[in-house]
TIVO-2410 file (N, C-alpha, C; in nm, 3 decimals):
# residues 109
REC num residu      c1      c2      c3 atome chaine
REC   1      M   0.085  -0.118   0.000     N      A
REC   1      M   0.000   0.000   0.000    CA      A
REC   1      M   0.090   0.124   0.000     C      A
REC   2      P   0.074   0.213  -0.098     N      A
REC   2      P   0.161   0.332  -0.104    CA      A
REC   2      P   0.128   0.430   0.008     C      A
REC   3      S   0.231   0.500   0.050     N      A
REC   3      S   0.211   0.598   0.156    CA      A
REC   3      S   0.149   0.725   0.099     C      A
REC   4      F   0.102   0.809   0.188     N      A
REC   4      F   0.040   0.936   0.149    CA      A
REC   4      F   0.138   1.024   0.073     C      A
REC   5      W   0.263   1.031   0.122     N      A
REC   5      W   0.363   1.117   0.060    CA      A
REC   5      W   0.400   1.068  -0.080     C      A
REC   6      N   0.410   0.936  -0.095     N      A
REC   6      N   0.441   0.882  -0.228    CA      A
REC   6      N   0.328   0.909  -0.325     C      A
REC   7      S   0.205   0.900  -0.277     N      A
REC   7      S   0.091   0.929  -0.364    CA      A
REC   7      S   0.092   1.074  -0.410     C      A
REC   8      L   0.124   1.164  -0.319     N      A
REC   8      L   0.131   1.305  -0.356    CA      A
REC   8      L   0.247   1.333  -0.450     C      A
REC   9      S   0.358   1.264  -0.431     N      A
REC   9      S   0.472   1.283  -0.520    CA      A
REC   9      S   0.439   1.234  -0.660     C      A
REC  10      Q   0.362   1.128  -0.670     N      A
REC  10      Q   0.324   1.075  -0.801    CA      A
REC  10      Q   0.228   1.168  -0.874     C      A
REC  11      L   0.156   1.251  -0.801     N      A
REC  11      L   0.065   1.346  -0.864    CA      A
REC  11      L   0.139   1.464  -0.925     C      A
REC  12      N   0.271   1.470  -0.908     N      A
REC  12      N   0.355   1.577  -0.962    CA      A
REC  12      N   0.311   1.715  -0.912     C      A
REC  13      L   0.270   1.723  -0.787     N      A
REC  13      L   0.236   1.853  -0.730    CA      A
REC  13      L   0.362   1.936  -0.710     C      A
REC  14      A   0.469   1.869  -0.677     N      A
REC  14      A   0.596   1.938  -0.658    CA      A
REC  14      A   0.703   1.831  -0.653     C      A
REC  15      E   0.827   1.874  -0.652     N      A
REC  15      E   0.935   1.779  -0.633    CA      A
REC  15      E   0.916   1.713  -0.497     C      A
REC  16      G   0.956   1.589  -0.485     N      A
REC  16      G   0.936   1.516  -0.360    CA      A
REC  16      G   0.997   1.585  -0.240     C      A
REC  17      W   1.125   1.623  -0.253     N      A
REC  17      W   1.193   1.686  -0.139    CA      A
REC  17      W   1.136   1.825  -0.112     C      A
REC  18      A   1.098   1.898  -0.217     N      A
REC  18      A   1.044   2.034  -0.198    CA      A
REC  18      A   0.907   2.028  -0.132     C      A
REC  19      F   0.828   1.929  -0.169     N      A
REC  19      F   0.695   1.918  -0.111    CA      A
REC  19      F   0.705   1.885   0.038     C      A
REC  20      H   0.795   1.792   0.075     N      A
REC  20      H   0.813   1.759   0.216    CA      A
REC  20      H   0.863   1.881   0.294     C      A
REC  21      R   0.951   1.957   0.232     N      A
REC  21      R   1.003   2.078   0.298    CA      A
REC  21      R   0.891   2.181   0.318     C      A
REC  22      L   0.805   2.194   0.217     N      A
REC  22      L   0.693   2.288   0.227    CA      A
REC  22      L   0.600   2.248   0.340     C      A
REC  23      I   0.570   2.120   0.352     N      A
REC  23      I   0.482   2.072   0.459    CA      A
REC  23      I   0.548   2.096   0.595     C      A
REC  24      R   0.679   2.072   0.606     N      A
REC  24      R   0.748   2.091   0.733    CA      A
REC  24      R   0.748   2.239   0.773     C      A
REC  25      V   0.771   2.329   0.678     N      A
REC  25      V   0.769   2.472   0.707    CA      A
REC  25      V   0.631   2.515   0.751     C      A
REC  26      A   0.527   2.463   0.685     N      A
REC  26      A   0.390   2.499   0.723    CA      A
REC  26      A   0.358   2.447   0.862     C      A
REC  27      A   0.412   2.332   0.901     N      A
REC  27      A   0.385   2.277   1.033    CA      A
REC  27      A   0.458   2.355   1.142     C      A
REC  28      E   0.572   2.416   1.110     N      A
REC  28      E   0.649   2.491   1.209    CA      A
REC  28      E   0.608   2.637   1.217     C      A
REC  29      D   0.511   2.678   1.140     N      A
REC  29      D   0.468   2.817   1.136    CA      A
REC  29      D   0.399   2.855   1.267     C      A
REC  30      N   0.428   2.972   1.322     N      A
REC  30      N   0.369   3.018   1.448    CA      A
REC  30      N   0.248   3.106   1.429     C      A
REC  31      T   0.198   3.116   1.309     N      A
REC  31      T   0.087   3.208   1.286    CA      A
REC  31      T  -0.047   3.136   1.301     C      A
REC  32      V  -0.147   3.212   1.345     N      A
REC  32      V  -0.284   3.164   1.354    CA      A
REC  32      V  -0.366   3.253   1.264     C      A
REC  33      F  -0.417   3.198   1.156     N      A
REC  33      F  -0.493   3.274   1.057    CA      A
REC  33      F  -0.415   3.396   1.007     C      A
REC  34      G  -0.283   3.383   0.994     N      A
REC  34      G  -0.200   3.490   0.942    CA      A
REC  34      G  -0.148   3.586   1.047     C      A
REC  35      F  -0.183   3.568   1.174     N      A
REC  35      F  -0.135   3.655   1.280    CA      A
REC  35      F  -0.020   3.587   1.353     C      A
REC  36      D   0.088   3.660   1.372     N      A
REC  36      D   0.204   3.607   1.442    CA      A
REC  36      D   0.173   3.600   1.591     C      A
REC  37      M   0.178   3.480   1.648     N      A
REC  37      M   0.146   3.461   1.789    CA      A
REC  37      M   0.272   3.439   1.873     C      A
REC  38      S   0.387   3.485   1.827     N      A
REC  38      S   0.509   3.469   1.903    CA      A
REC  38      S   0.511   3.569   2.018     C      A
REC  39      I   0.610   3.556   2.106     N      A
REC  39      I   0.620   3.642   2.224    CA      A
REC  39      I   0.637   3.788   2.182     C      A
REC  40      E   0.716   3.813   2.078     N      A
REC  40      E   0.737   3.951   2.034    CA      A
REC  40      E   0.607   4.014   1.987     C      A
REC  41      S   0.523   3.935   1.923     N      A
REC  41      S   0.396   3.988   1.874    CA      A
REC  41      S   0.300   4.015   1.988     C      A
REC  42      L   0.305   3.933   2.091     N      A
REC  42      L   0.211   3.948   2.202    CA      A
REC  42      L   0.246   4.066   2.292     C      A
REC  43      R   0.363   4.128   2.272     N      A
REC  43      R   0.395   4.249   2.349    CA      A
REC  43      R   0.304   4.364   2.312     C      A
REC  44      S   0.248   4.359   2.193     N      A
REC  44      S   0.155   4.464   2.151    CA      A
REC  44      S   0.018   4.445   2.213     C      A
REC  45      Q   0.004   4.348   2.302     N      A
REC  45      Q  -0.124   4.319   2.366    CA      A
REC  45      Q  -0.174   4.439   2.447     C      A
REC  46      E  -0.084   4.519   2.503     N      A
REC  46      E  -0.129   4.633   2.583    CA      A
REC  46      E  -0.204   4.735   2.499     C      A
REC  47      Y  -0.175   4.743   2.370     N      A
REC  47      Y  -0.253   4.830   2.284    CA      A
REC  47      Y  -0.395   4.778   2.268     C      A
REC  48      S  -0.410   4.647   2.275     N      A
REC  48      S  -0.541   4.586   2.258    CA      A
REC  48      S  -0.637   4.626   2.369     C      A
REC  49      Y  -0.586   4.650   2.490     N      A
REC  49      Y  -0.673   4.694   2.599    CA      A
REC  49      Y  -0.735   4.829   2.565     C      A
REC  50      F  -0.657   4.918   2.508     N      A
REC  50      F  -0.709   5.050   2.472    CA      A
REC  50      F  -0.810   5.040   2.358     C      A
REC  51      I  -0.783   4.951   2.262     N      A
REC  51      I  -0.876   4.932   2.152    CA      A
REC  51      I  -1.008   4.876   2.203     C      A
REC  52      F  -1.001   4.779   2.294     N      A
REC  52      F  -1.124   4.722   2.352    CA      A
REC  52      F  -1.198   4.827   2.433     C      A
REC  53      G  -1.126   4.908   2.510     N      A
REC  53      G  -1.190   5.016   2.585    CA      A
REC  53      G  -1.256   5.117   2.493     C      A
REC  54      F  -1.190   5.148   2.383     N      A
REC  54      F  -1.249   5.239   2.285    CA      A
REC  54      F  -1.376   5.180   2.226     C      A
REC  55      L  -1.377   5.050   2.199     N      A
REC  55      L  -1.496   4.982   2.149    CA      A
REC  55      L  -1.611   4.994   2.247     C      A
REC  56      V  -1.585   4.970   2.374     N      A
REC  56      V  -1.691   4.978   2.476    CA      A
REC  56      V  -1.743   5.120   2.489     C      A
REC  57      V  -1.653   5.219   2.491     N      A
REC  57      V  -1.696   5.359   2.501    CA      A
REC  57      V  -1.778   5.399   2.379     C      A
REC  58      A  -1.736   5.356   2.260     N      A
REC  58      A  -1.810   5.388   2.139    CA      A
REC  58      A  -1.949   5.324   2.141     C      A
REC  59      L  -1.959   5.202   2.191     N      A
REC  59      L  -2.089   5.136   2.198    CA      A
REC  59      L  -2.180   5.203   2.300     C      A
REC  60      I  -2.125   5.248   2.411     N      A
REC  60      I  -2.205   5.321   2.510    CA      A
REC  60      I  -2.254   5.452   2.452     C      A
REC  61      L  -2.165   5.525   2.385     N      A
REC  61      L  -2.204   5.650   2.321    CA      A
REC  61      L  -2.312   5.627   2.215     C      A
REC  62      F  -2.297   5.522   2.136     N      A
REC  62      F  -2.397   5.488   2.036    CA      A
REC  62      F  -2.531   5.454   2.102     C      A
REC  63      G  -2.527   5.381   2.213     N      A
REC  63      G  -2.650   5.349   2.285    CA      A
REC  63      G  -2.719   5.473   2.338     C      A
REC  64      I  -2.642   5.570   2.386     N      A
REC  64      I  -2.700   5.696   2.435    CA      A
REC  64      I  -2.765   5.772   2.320     C      A
REC  65      I  -2.700   5.776   2.205     N      A
REC  65      I  -2.758   5.845   2.089    CA      A
REC  65      I  -2.888   5.778   2.045     C      A
REC  66      V  -2.890   5.645   2.043     N      A
REC  66      V  -3.012   5.573   2.007    CA      A
REC  66      V  -3.122   5.604   2.107     C      A
REC  67      Y  -3.089   5.605   2.236     N      A
REC  67      Y  -3.188   5.633   2.340    CA      A
REC  67      Y  -3.244   5.775   2.325     C      A
REC  68      L  -3.161   5.871   2.288     N      A
REC  68      L  -3.208   6.009   2.273    CA      A
REC  68      L  -3.306   6.024   2.157     C      A
REC  69      Y  -3.295   5.941   2.056     N      A
REC  69      Y  -3.383   5.951   1.941    CA      A
REC  69      Y  -3.509   5.865   1.952     C      A
REC  70      L  -3.526   5.792   2.061     N      A
REC  70      L  -3.649   5.716   2.079    CA      A
REC  70      L  -3.766   5.812   2.098     C      A
REC  71      P  -3.882   5.780   2.041     N      A
REC  71      P  -3.997   5.869   2.058    CA      A
REC  71      P  -4.044   5.871   2.204     C      A
REC  72      R  -4.081   5.989   2.251     N      A
REC  72      R  -4.120   6.004   2.391    CA      A
REC  72      R  -4.272   5.997   2.409     C      A
REC  73      K  -4.341   6.099   2.366     N      A
REC  73      K  -4.483   6.109   2.397    CA      A
REC  73      K  -4.573   6.081   2.277     C      A
REC  74      K  -4.519   6.089   2.158     N      A
REC  74      K  -4.600   6.079   2.037    CA      A
REC  74      K  -4.666   5.943   2.024     C      A
REC  75      G  -4.593   5.841   2.037     N      A
REC  75      G  -4.649   5.708   2.021    CA      A
REC  75      G  -4.545   5.602   2.047     C      A
REC  76      R  -4.589   5.482   2.035     N      A
REC  76      R  -4.498   5.370   2.061    CA      A
REC  76      R  -4.416   5.340   1.936     C      A
REC  77      L  -4.315   5.258   1.956     N      A
REC  77      L  -4.233   5.215   1.843    CA      A
REC  77      L  -4.311   5.115   1.758     C      A
REC  78      K  -4.289   5.121   1.629     N      A
REC  78      K  -4.350   5.024   1.539    CA      A
REC  78      K  -4.276   4.891   1.552     C      A
REC  79      L  -4.336   4.786   1.501     N      A
REC  79      L  -4.277   4.653   1.513    CA      A
REC  79      L  -4.139   4.647   1.446     C      A
REC  80      G  -4.126   4.705   1.328     N      A
REC  80      G  -3.996   4.705   1.260    CA      A
REC  80      G  -3.890   4.780   1.337     C      A
REC  81      E  -3.928   4.891   1.402     N      A
REC  81      E  -3.831   4.967   1.482    CA      A
REC  81      E  -3.789   4.888   1.605     C      A
REC  82      K  -3.883   4.816   1.666     N      A
REC  82      K  -3.849   4.733   1.782    CA      A
REC  82      K  -3.749   4.624   1.741     C      A
REC  83      I  -3.774   4.562   1.627     N      A
REC  83      I  -3.683   4.457   1.580    CA      A
REC  83      I  -3.546   4.517   1.548     C      A
REC  84      M  -3.543   4.635   1.486     N      A
REC  84      M  -3.417   4.699   1.450    CA      A
REC  84      M  -3.336   4.735   1.576     C      A
REC  85      F  -3.400   4.801   1.673     N      A
REC  85      F  -3.329   4.839   1.795    CA      A
REC  85      F  -3.287   4.716   1.875     C      A
REC  86      G  -3.373   4.615   1.877     N      A
REC  86      G  -3.336   4.491   1.946    CA      A
REC  86      G  -3.215   4.425   1.881     C      A
REC  87      S  -3.210   4.425   1.749     N      A
REC  87      S  -3.096   4.368   1.678    CA      A
REC  87      S  -2.968   4.447   1.705     C      A
REC  88      I  -2.980   4.579   1.711     N      A
REC  88      I  -2.864   4.662   1.740    CA      A
REC  88      I  -2.811   4.634   1.880     C      A
REC  89      V  -2.900   4.623   1.977     N      A
REC  89      V  -2.858   4.596   2.115    CA      A
REC  89      V  -2.794   4.458   2.125     C      A
REC  90      V  -2.855   4.357   2.063     N      A
REC  90      V  -2.798   4.223   2.066    CA      A
REC  90      V  -2.662   4.222   1.997     C      A
REC  91      G  -2.649   4.293   1.885     N      A
REC  91      G  -2.521   4.302   1.816    CA      A
REC  91      G  -2.413   4.368   1.901     C      A
REC  92      M  -2.452   4.472   1.976     N      A
REC  92      M  -2.356   4.539   2.064    CA      A
REC  92      M  -2.310   4.444   2.174     C      A
REC  93      V  -2.402   4.370   2.233     N      A
REC  93      V  -2.366   4.276   2.340    CA      A
REC  93      V  -2.274   4.167   2.285     C      A
REC  94      I  -2.307   4.114   2.168     N      A
REC  94      I  -2.224   4.009   2.108    CA      A
REC  94      I  -2.085   4.062   2.074     C      A
REC  95      A  -2.077   4.186   2.022     N      A
REC  95      A  -1.946   4.245   1.989    CA      A
REC  95      A  -1.859   4.260   2.113     C      A
REC  96      V  -1.918   4.306   2.223     N      A
REC  96      V  -1.842   4.321   2.347    CA      A
REC  96      V  -1.799   4.184   2.400     C      A
REC  97      L  -1.887   4.085   2.393     N      A
REC  97      L  -1.850   3.951   2.441    CA      A
REC  97      L  -1.738   3.890   2.357     C      A
REC  98      F  -1.745   3.903   2.225     N      A
REC  98      F  -1.639   3.851   2.140    CA      A
REC  98      F  -1.507   3.922   2.168     C      A
REC  99      G  -1.511   4.053   2.181     N      A
REC  99      G  -1.389   4.128   2.212    CA      A
REC  99      G  -1.330   4.088   2.346     C      A
REC 100      W  -1.417   4.071   2.445     N      A
REC 100      W  -1.371   4.032   2.579    CA      A
REC 100      W  -1.310   3.892   2.576     C      A
REC 101      L  -1.375   3.798   2.507     N      A
REC 101      L  -1.321   3.663   2.499    CA      A
REC 101      L  -1.187   3.660   2.427     C      A
REC 102      Q  -1.173   3.738   2.322     N      A
REC 102      Q  -1.046   3.743   2.251    CA      A
REC 102      Q  -0.939   3.807   2.338     C      A
REC 103      L  -0.976   3.906   2.417     N      A
REC 103      L  -0.880   3.971   2.505    CA      A
REC 103      L  -0.835   3.876   2.615     C      A
REC 104      V  -0.929   3.799   2.670     N      A
REC 104      V  -0.895   3.703   2.776    CA      A
REC 104      V  -0.806   3.592   2.722     C      A
REC 105      E  -0.837   3.543   2.601     N      A
REC 105      E  -0.759   3.434   2.542    CA      A
REC 105      E  -0.626   3.481   2.485     C      A
REC 106      G  -0.608   3.612   2.466     N      A
REC 106      G  -0.482   3.663   2.415    CA      A
REC 106      G  -0.473   3.668   2.264     C      A
REC 107      Y  -0.584   3.654   2.194     N      A
REC 107      Y  -0.582   3.656   2.048    CA      A
REC 107      Y  -0.626   3.790   1.991     C      A
REC 108      L  -0.653   3.889   2.074     N      A
REC 108      L  -0.690   4.021   2.024    CA      A
REC 108      L  -0.561   4.095   1.992     C      A
REC 109      V  -0.528   4.103   1.866     N      A
REC 109      V  -0.399   4.161   1.825    CA      A
REC 109      V  -0.425   4.290   1.751     C      A
***
């Protein structure tokens, strides 16, 4: 039974030694989805705290602006407006949760 590497070499995808070297280099790569996760790269993590704080402040400011434009005495919100504002609030909560989880895990670069 031929091995996986021999089968790939027979397909002429690349020279045998070059293909093995390419696979080895890809296996030794320290990047996650193109982001360098080495110690030197993670030193920029302190900037991420400010970016996350800016995100939270921007979302709070956006929430205040939305609250100011809600109708007061004229009438209630229409069904479409309720769905829209509900979606915006849920999106804001999900954005903050994703940012927080990435910050805790150390992948917010």
